Backbone bond lengths (Angstrom), bond angles and torsions (degrees), N, CA, C in turn:
res aa  C-N    CA-C-N  psi(-1)  N-CA   C-N-CA  omega(-1)  CA-C   N-CA-C  phi
1 M - - - 1.439 - - 1.525 107.94 -
2 I 1.333 115.60 135.90 1.461 122.92 175.70 1.520 107.45 -126.05
3 I 1.324 116.62 132.49 1.457 122.02 179.06 1.517 108.21 -119.86
4 D 1.337 116.28 124.95 1.460 122.07 177.22 1.518 107.69 -118.49
5 T 1.332 116.44 113.19 1.469 120.61 -175.84 1.521 112.82 -96.82
6 G 1.305 116.33 23.10 1.460 122.08 174.65 1.512 108.19 -160.64
7 A 1.321 115.97 63.44 1.463 121.78 -168.01 1.525 114.35 -70.01
8 N 1.331 117.23 -18.45 1.461 122.34 179.72 1.526 110.76 49.77
9 E 1.323 119.65 -111.08 1.469 121.52 -176.60 1.520 113.36 -101.79
10 G 1.329 118.99 3.12 1.458 121.47 173.23 1.517 116.78 90.38
11 R 1.313 118.18 5.59 1.472 119.96 -178.92 1.527 112.04 -61.80
12 T 1.317 116.77 -43.22 1.462 120.77 -179.57 1.519 110.82 -64.90
13 E 1.324 117.62 -38.38 1.459 120.67 -179.96 1.527 111.24 -63.70
14 I 1.319 117.39 -40.91 1.467 120.99 177.68 1.524 109.84 -61.90
15 Q 1.337 116.60 -43.36 1.470 120.45 178.97 1.525 111.00 -64.59
16 H 1.332 116.94 -43.62 1.476 120.32 178.14 1.527 110.93 -61.32
17 A 1.322 117.16 -39.59 1.472 120.33 179.24 1.530 110.66 -61.71
18 E 1.334 117.13 -36.27 1.464 120.51 177.44 1.524 111.55 -73.89
19 D 1.335 117.16 -41.76 1.463 121.77 -176.11 1.525 113.44 -74.68
20 F 1.325 116.76 -30.09 1.469 121.85 -176.26 1.533 108.90 -126.96
21 P 1.328 117.43 79.19 1.475 121.00 -171.44 1.526 115.19 -65.18
22 N 1.321 118.59 -14.15 1.465 120.35 179.66 1.524 113.05 -102.13
23 A 1.324 117.54 0.33 1.463 121.07 -175.25 1.526 111.29 -88.92
24 T 1.325 114.73 146.38 1.454 121.58 166.15 1.525 105.58 -96.50
25 I 1.314 116.47 134.19 1.457 121.68 -175.34 1.522 108.57 -114.21
26 Y 1.329 115.80 128.33 1.456 122.18 178.32 1.524 107.89 -107.77
27 A 1.316 116.84 118.30 1.459 122.87 -176.58 1.527 109.60 -112.00
28 F 1.331 116.06 127.13 1.461 122.25 178.69 1.522 108.84 -116.39
29 E 1.317 116.31 125.76 1.469 121.65 177.96 1.529 108.10 -159.44
30 P 1.338 117.96 120.50 1.462 119.38 -176.04 1.521 115.27 -70.12
31 F 1.333 118.48 -33.76 1.460 121.01 -175.97 1.511 110.05 -135.32
32 S 1.307 118.15 105.40 1.459 118.50 173.77 1.517 110.70 -169.86
33 E 1.301 115.76 97.08 1.462 120.32 174.66 1.524 109.75 -67.11
34 T 1.330 116.74 -33.14 1.468 120.57 177.23 1.521 109.90 -62.09
35 L 1.330 117.20 -43.79 1.466 121.06 177.86 1.520 110.30 -59.34
36 R 1.309 116.31 -45.92 1.464 121.53 -178.94 1.534 110.49 -57.78
37 R 1.324 117.22 -48.19 1.475 120.81 -179.66 1.532 111.58 -67.74
38 R 1.311 116.68 -42.55 1.464 120.79 -175.28 1.534 112.17 -67.52
39 L 1.318 117.47 -34.96 1.465 120.19 -172.95 1.519 114.13 -100.45
40 E 1.321 118.77 -4.19 1.468 119.42 -175.27 1.527 113.28 -63.11
41 M 1.317 118.41 -24.17 1.461 121.34 -179.52 1.532 111.68 -103.90
42 Q 1.327 117.72 18.97 1.458 122.60 -179.52 1.529 108.77 -109.35
43 P 1.328 118.39 97.83 1.469 120.05 -172.60 1.531 114.40 -66.28
44 R 1.323 118.72 -24.02 1.468 119.47 -178.84 1.522 113.26 -91.32
45 I 1.334 116.86 -0.65 1.462 120.63 178.71 1.525 108.31 -108.18
46 V 1.330 115.18 117.94 1.460 122.13 -179.36 1.525 107.51 -100.95
47 S 1.317 116.81 114.42 1.461 122.09 -176.34 1.514 111.23 -96.31
48 H 1.319 115.12 136.36 1.466 122.58 174.50 1.521 106.73 -124.51
49 Y 1.323 117.22 122.49 1.454 121.40 -176.45 1.519 109.71 -95.63
50 C 1.338 113.42 70.86 1.458 121.75 179.50 1.526 107.72 -157.82
51 D 1.314 115.82 171.50 1.452 121.66 176.19 1.529 108.44 -94.35
52 V 1.303 117.45 167.46 1.457 122.74 -179.99 1.524 108.41 -118.96
53 G 1.328 115.96 133.40 1.458 120.29 178.60 1.511 110.41 -150.16
54 N 1.315 116.08 -172.88 1.457 120.53 -176.89 1.519 113.85 -92.12
55 K 1.349 117.14 4.02 1.461 120.68 176.57 1.523 109.11 -156.36
56 V 1.324 115.54 159.82 1.460 120.42 175.99 1.520 106.49 -82.38
57 D 1.324 114.68 120.30 1.455 118.88 -174.37 1.524 108.72 -165.46
58 K 1.294 117.13 165.59 1.461 122.06 171.26 1.517 106.81 -111.05
59 Q 1.335 115.42 126.55 1.460 121.65 -178.04 1.523 109.15 -129.15
60 P 1.325 117.32 153.45 1.470 119.56 173.58 1.525 110.11 -63.48
61 F 1.322 116.33 153.08 1.459 121.18 -179.20 1.522 107.96 -142.72
62 F 1.326 116.98 126.21 1.462 121.11 176.76 1.515 108.79 -84.58
63 F 1.327 116.86 123.62 1.459 121.60 178.91 1.518 109.47 -119.14
64 F 1.329 115.84 124.00 1.453 122.48 178.68 1.522 108.04 -110.59
65 S 1.324 116.99 102.22 1.463 120.56 -172.82 1.521 112.79 -62.99
66 E 1.319 118.35 -35.27 1.458 120.26 -178.96 1.521 113.02 -83.20
67 H 1.309 117.11 -17.76 1.471 122.47 179.55 1.529 108.12 -137.68
68 S 1.331 116.62 67.94 1.462 120.48 -172.02 1.526 112.79 -61.04
69 H 1.337 117.99 -24.88 1.461 120.29 179.04 1.536 111.88 -66.33
70 L 1.321 118.28 -15.03 1.460 122.02 177.63 1.525 112.51 -91.53
71 S 1.313 118.13 -6.81 1.461 121.28 -178.77 1.524 109.93 -67.06
72 S 1.332 115.78 142.59 1.459 119.56 -178.92 1.527 109.87 -164.43
73 P 1.336 115.65 164.32 1.464 118.40 174.78 1.527 109.82 -63.52
74 A 1.304 115.51 151.47 1.462 120.67 176.46 1.522 108.44 -83.37
75 F 1.305 116.96 115.28 1.460 120.72 178.54 1.519 109.25 -86.37
76 P 1.336 117.62 145.04 1.462 119.35 176.11 1.531 110.25 -65.43
77 L 1.317 115.99 154.64 1.457 121.17 -178.89 1.518 110.43 -112.05
78 T 1.341 115.00 151.59 1.457 120.37 172.03 1.524 108.27 -76.44
79 D 1.340 117.53 173.86 1.462 120.99 179.68 1.531 112.54 -60.69
80 D 1.345 117.48 -28.00 1.461 120.00 179.94 1.523 112.81 -95.50
81 G 1.361 117.49 13.43 1.456 120.92 172.22 1.518 116.87 88.86
82 R 1.336 118.87 7.95 1.464 120.33 177.75 1.519 110.37 -86.74
83 F 1.349 115.72 150.99 1.457 120.57 176.94 1.513 111.84 -69.23
84 I 1.324 115.91 142.83 1.464 121.59 170.87 1.531 105.27 -103.93
85 C 1.299 117.40 111.35 1.468 121.81 179.54 1.517 109.06 -101.24
86 R 1.314 115.66 128.04 1.467 120.08 -179.04 1.492 110.34 -111.81
């Protein structure tokens, strides 16, 4: 079993499917039409179109359509503007 919690466009999943022919691959990515199209014909890759976290919740998410690799959840900020990472 391989779990990718930031599948982006699915390139890594395709490579893992070739490198590990007996593995089931679970891909998590909240926003990626490219991922959806690329993996729809891959029976060993199970796609989940959501984010992964430590609780069930709805959180803001920054999505950059032209640079999808920069997309990420919005982390809360401290009073002086630093990220709070949990």
